[in-house]
MIDOSE-1310 file (N, C-alpha, C; in nm, 2 decimals, decimal comma, always signed):
residues 81
xxxx	-0,17/+1,69/-1,47/-0,24/+1,56/-1,45/-0,33/+1,58/-1,33; -0,45/+1,53/-1,34/-0,54/+1,55/-1,23/-0,53/+1,44/-1,13; -0,57/+1,47/-1,01/-0,57/+1,36/-0,90/-0,68/+1,27/-0,91; -0,66/+1,15/-0,87/-0,77/+1,05/-0,87/-0,77/+0,99/-0,73
xxxx	-0,89/+0,94/-0,69/-0,90/+0,86/-0,57/-0,88/+0,72/-0,60; -0,82/+0,65/-0,50/-0,80/+0,50/-0,52/-0,80/+0,43/-0,38; -0,84/+0,31/-0,39/-0,83/+0,22/-0,28/-0,72/+0,12/-0,31; -0,63/+0,10/-0,22/-0,52/+0,01/-0,24/-0,52/-0,10/-0,13
xxxx	-0,52/-0,22/-0,16/-0,52/-0,33/-0,07/-0,38/-0,39/-0,07; -0,32/-0,41/+0,05/-0,18/-0,46/+0,06/-0,19/-0,59/+0,15; -0,13/-0,70/+0,11/-0,12/-0,82/+0,18/+0,02/-0,85/+0,21; +0,06/-0,84/+0,33/+0,20/-0,86/+0,37/+0,21/-1,01/+0,43
xxxx	+0,27/-1,10/+0,35/+0,27/-1,24/+0,39/+0,38/-1,28/+0,49; +0,49/-1,20/+0,49/+0,59/-1,23/+0,59/+0,62/-1,10/+0,67; +0,55/-1,08/+0,78/+0,56/-0,95/+0,85/+0,70/-0,92/+0,90; +0,77/-1,02/+0,94/+0,91/-1,00/+1,00/+1,00/-0,94/+0,89
xxxx	+0,99/-0,99/+0,77/+1,08/-0,95/+0,66/+1,04/-0,83/+0,59; +0,91/-0,80/+0,58/+0,87/-0,70/+0,49/+0,81/-0,57/+0,55; +0,77/-0,58/+0,68/+0,70/-0,47/+0,74/+0,78/-0,34/+0,74; +0,91/-0,35/+0,77/+0,99/-0,23/+0,77/+1,00/-0,16/+0,64
xxxx	+1,02/-0,24/+0,53/+1,02/-0,19/+0,40/+0,89/-0,12/+0,36; +0,78/-0,19/+0,39/+0,65/-0,14/+0,36/+0,62/-0,01/+0,42; +0,65/+0,00/+0,55/+0,63/+0,13/+0,63/+0,72/+0,24/+0,58; +0,84/+0,21/+0,53/+0,93/+0,31/+0,48/+0,87/+0,37/+0,35
xxxx	+0,82/+0,28/+0,26/+0,76/+0,33/+0,14/+0,63/+0,41/+0,16; +0,55/+0,36/+0,26/+0,43/+0,44/+0,29/+0,46/+0,57/+0,34; +0,57/+0,59/+0,42/+0,60/+0,72/+0,47/+0,65/+0,81/+0,36; +0,71/+0,75/+0,25/+0,75/+0,83/+0,14/+0,63/+0,90/+0,07
xxxx	+0,52/+0,83/+0,07/+0,40/+0,87/+0,00/+0,29/+0,92/+0,09; +0,33/+0,96/+0,21/+0,24/+1,01/+0,31/+0,15/+1,13/+0,26; +0,21/+1,21/+0,18/+0,13/+1,32/+0,13/+0,01/+1,29/+0,04; +0,00/+1,17/-0,01/-0,11/+1,13/-0,09/-0,21/+1,03/-0,02
xxxx	-0,16/+0,99/+0,10/-0,24/+0,89/+0,18/-0,35/+0,97/+0,26; -0,48/+0,94/+0,23/-0,59/+1,01/+0,30/-0,62/+0,93/+0,43; -0,62/+0,79/+0,42/-0,65/+0,71/+0,53/-0,58/+0,57/+0,52; -0,56/+0,51/+0,64/-0,48/+0,39/+0,64/-0,54/+0,30/+0,75
xxxx	-0,57/+0,17/+0,72/-0,61/+0,08/+0,82/-0,53/-0,05/+0,81; -0,47/-0,09/+0,92/-0,39/-0,21/+0,92/-0,44/-0,31/+1,02; -0,45/-0,44/+0,97/-0,49/-0,54/+1,06/-0,39/-0,65/+1,06; -0,33/-0,68/+1,18/-0,24/-0,79/+1,18/-0,32/-0,92/+1,21
xxxx	-0,30/-1,02/+1,13/-0,37/-1,15/+1,14/-0,26/-1,25/+1,19; -0,24/-1,25/+1,32/-0,12/-1,32/+1,37/-0,13/-1,47/+1,35; -0,25/-1,53/+1,35/-0,27/-1,67/+1,34/-0,22/-1,72/+1,20; -0,22/-1,63/+1,10/-0,18/-1,67/+0,97/-0,05/-1,60/+0,93
xxxx	+0,01/-1,52/+1,02/+0,14/-1,45/+1,00/+0,13/-1,36/+0,88; +0,02/-1,29/+0,87/+0,00/-1,19/+0,76/-0,05/-1,06/+0,82; -0,03/-0,95/+0,75/-0,09/-0,83/+0,78/-0,17/-0,78/+0,66; -0,28/-0,72/+0,68/-0,36/-0,66/+0,57/-0,37/-0,51/+0,59
xxxx	-0,33/-0,44/+0,49/-0,34/-0,29/+0,50/-0,42/-0,24/+0,39; -0,52/-0,15/+0,43/-0,60/-0,08/+0,32/-0,57/+0,07/+0,33; -0,55/+0,12/+0,21/-0,52/+0,27/+0,20/-0,63/+0,33/+0,11; -0,66/+0,46/+0,14/-0,73/+0,55/+0,06/-0,63/+0,65/+0,02
xxxx	-0,61/+0,68/-0,11/-0,51/+0,77/-0,16/-0,58/+0,87/-0,26; -0,52/+0,99/-0,26/-0,56/+1,09/-0,35/-0,44/+1,15/-0,42; -0,42/+1,10/-0,54/-0,29/+1,14/-0,61/-0,31/+1,12/-0,76; -0,20/+1,15/-0,83/-0,20/+1,13/-0,98/-0,18/+0,98/-1,01
xxxx	-0,22/+0,94/-1,13/-0,20/+0,80/-1,16/-0,05/+0,76/-1,16; +0,04/+0,86/-1,19/+0,18/+0,83/-1,18/+0,22/+0,80/-1,03; +0,17/+0,89/-0,94/+0,21/+0,87/-0,80/+0,15/+0,74/-0,74; +0,03/+0,71/-0,78/-0,04/+0,58/-0,73/+0,03/+0,46/-0,79
xxxx	+0,07/+0,47/-0,92/+0,14/+0,36/-0,98/+0,28/+0,34/-0,92; +0,35/+0,45/-0,89/+0,48/+0,44/-0,83/+0,47/+0,37/-0,69; +0,37/+0,42/-0,62/+0,35/+0,36/-0,48/+0,32/+0,21/-0,49; +0,23/+0,17/-0,57/+0,19/+0,03/-0,58/+0,30/-0,05/-0,64
xxxx	+0,38/+0,00/-0,74/+0,49/-0,07/-0,80/+0,60/-0,09/-0,70; +0,63/+0,01/-0,61/+0,74/-0,01/-0,51/+0,70/-0,12/-0,41; +0,57/-0,11/-0,37/+0,52/-0,20/-0,27/+0,52/-0,34/-0,33; +0,47/-0,36/-0,45/+0,46/-0,49/-0,51/+0,60/-0,55/-0,54
xxxx	+0,70/-0,47/-0,54/+0,84/-0,53/-0,57/+0,90/-0,59/-0,44; +0,84/-0,57/-0,33/+0,89/-0,63/-0,20/+0,85/-0,78/-0,20; +0,94/-0,87/-0,17/+0,91/-1,01/-0,16/+0,81/-1,03/-0,05; +0,71/-1,11/-0,08/+0,61/-1,15/+0,02/+0,50/-1,04/+0,03
xxxx	+0,49/-0,94/-0,06/+0,39/-0,84/-0,06/+0,31/-0,85/-0,18; +0,17/-0,85/-0,17/+0,08/-0,85/-0,28/+0,00/-0,72/-0,27; -0,02/-0,66/-0,39/-0,09/-0,52/-0,39/-0,19/-0,53/-0,50; -0,31/-0,47/-0,47/-0,41/-0,45/-0,57/-0,47/-0,31/-0,55
xxxx	-0,52/-0,25/-0,66/-0,57/-0,12/-0,64/-0,70/-0,10/-0,73; -0,78/-0,01/-0,69/-0,90/+0,03/-0,77/-0,89/+0,19/-0,78; -0,89/+0,24/-0,90/-0,87/+0,39/-0,92/-0,99/+0,44/-0,99; -1,04/+0,56/-0,94/-1,15/+0,63/-1,01/-1,11/+0,68/-1,15
x	-1,21/+0,69/-1,23/-1,18/+0,74/-1,37/-1,19/+0,89/-1,38
């Protein structure tokens, strides 16, 4: 299976409850993460994380699926063809 580039947007709605889980999952997939930018928006108690990844569709799907299963976390991705 060939690698694809993707942009993943992650919205963490409850930083206190979800940030540790999110960071643990991201460290599991560090080998496919090309770049990461995180912005804490303290006034709204959310964090926005954007990722650039280079991996198989299976790896990207597994990463987004695990992140999306965390309560208070929303994930969207755009993958190259």
